[in-house]
N, C-alpha and C positions, 0 to 999 in steps of 0.2 A: 098537236096534242089535244086530247079531249079535255073538256073543262072539269074542274074538281071543286068541291066546296068544303073539304076538310083535309087535314094533314095529321098523320100520326108519326111520331119519332120514337124509335127504339134505339137505345144506346147502351154500350157496355165497355168497361175499361179493363176488368180483370179477365184472365184467360178462361176461367170457369164460366163467368157470365157470358163471354163471347161465344163459347161453345153451346150454351143453352138458348141463345138468342132466337134461333129458328123455332124452337118449341114455344117460346114466349109469343112469337108472332102468330104461330098456328093457333094457340089458345085464344088470342085476341080476335083473330078472324072467325073462329068458331063461335065466340061470344057476340059477334056482330055480323050475323048472316045477311043483313039487308044492304051491305055496302058493295060498291063496285070499285075495285082497284083500277086507277087510271094509269099510273106509272109509279115506279119505285127507283130511288137513288140510293146507292151504297157509298158511304164516305168513310175514309180511314184517316186518322191523324195520329202522330206519334211524337214523343219527345224522348229524352234519354231514359225515362223510367216507365212511361205508360204508353199503351197502344189503345186508342179509342176507336171502336167500330160503331157507326151509326147507320141505321137503315131508315130512310124517310119514305113513307107511303102517302101518296096523293090519291084521294078517293072521293067518290060521290056517296053522300048519305041518301038513303031512300026517302 
């Protein structure tokens, strides 16, 4: 894996927030044009009431 010097975590628990997560990530990437995404991990956890989706982006700052 390439090296990285920063991490950004996006997380949502409510269904509406989860469905909008992609747009939130796109906005963040548009606001940070000088970064290079090295790798991304998608994590999901659940209990009897909540489902949490987390997207972890490892990147290099310019």
